[in-house]
Phi, psi and omega in degrees: 000132180281169180293322181296316186290323175293316176292323175304313184299311176310303178301321178295322181295321187287319180298309179311328187265355176276145180283062181206163182216154181238130181229160180251145182200180180245134177291122172267323170206167185225135174254092193294325172310310182273350186056049185222162174215166179251125181251120176269134173243147182291123172060021177219159178299143182294147181249124181259152182051048173289123182286146171275341171249146188279341183253137174266132179204183171285355181057026172300326174225126193201164162226111189239136171249129177257127176282155177287133169317140179076003179277162176268135184229150174257129173241136175263134171244124184265143175058233185264036175071011183268340174243108188228141175220160189277129177269305181213159179219147182276343177218134173270117172279320193198142161245149182227131186224134176223121177225122181059229178269004185262136179231149175217132174237137185223129175205191191299340182276338178132194185252139175233117186261139174042048174078001175066025181296331182268014175071201188283165174284149181281142166278095196307312186301317176288328167301312179292329176299307182296327172296314182288330171296317179291323171301318176297320178301307184300320175297329181294319180303304182303316186289321181293316175294329173300323183279348184284131175237127187258124177285137174249153184260153345282344176209156179109173181209168184227122175271126184287344178298336177297327181282341180249011184299329172275348177279104177269153176297150180283139177284151176294136178285139179250161179298320182305331190283335187246347190270128174259108183295339182298337178234129183231146177213000000 
C-alpha cells in the first residue's frame, strides 16, 4: 500500500465515523441577504436554508460564494440534515469579500471595490498619453510665446520672453507617478 493509499484509507475511516453526509443537488434559489440557498436533490428531500458559509457569524468579515440558480452543488449535512452548508458549486453567480474596511464584489458585470464610489479604474497608458499630449501643447504655447517679439513705435521692440523667463516647459508625466501597482486589470 502506497502512502497516498494509506492516507486515503485513513481519511475515509475518519469521515465514516463523523455524523455528516455529503450530497449532490441543484440550487433552486439563493437568498443573498441570509446567505442561504435551497437545494433540490434527486430522490431525496429538498434542503432549505443551506448556509453559503460553513461558519455562522455576523459576516463583518467574510468570503462568500453565491452559486447560480440551477447549478450543481455539493452540500455537507451535519447530524440529521438540519445543519447544512455549501461545499462546492459548478457555477458562481457572485462572490463577496470583506476584510477590514476593504470590500470586493465580483459578478458577470465586473468587479466593484469598496462600493465603487470612485467609478471605473483608469487605463493608465491612455491617461499618461493624454496628459503628455496636453503637456506638449502647453509647451508649444510657452515656446511660441517666448519667440514672439512685438515691434514698438516709433522704434524698438519688446520680447514676450521676458514675461516667460521664469516659466519653464512642463516635464512629461510618467506612468510611475500615477499608477497604483496594488491593483491590476
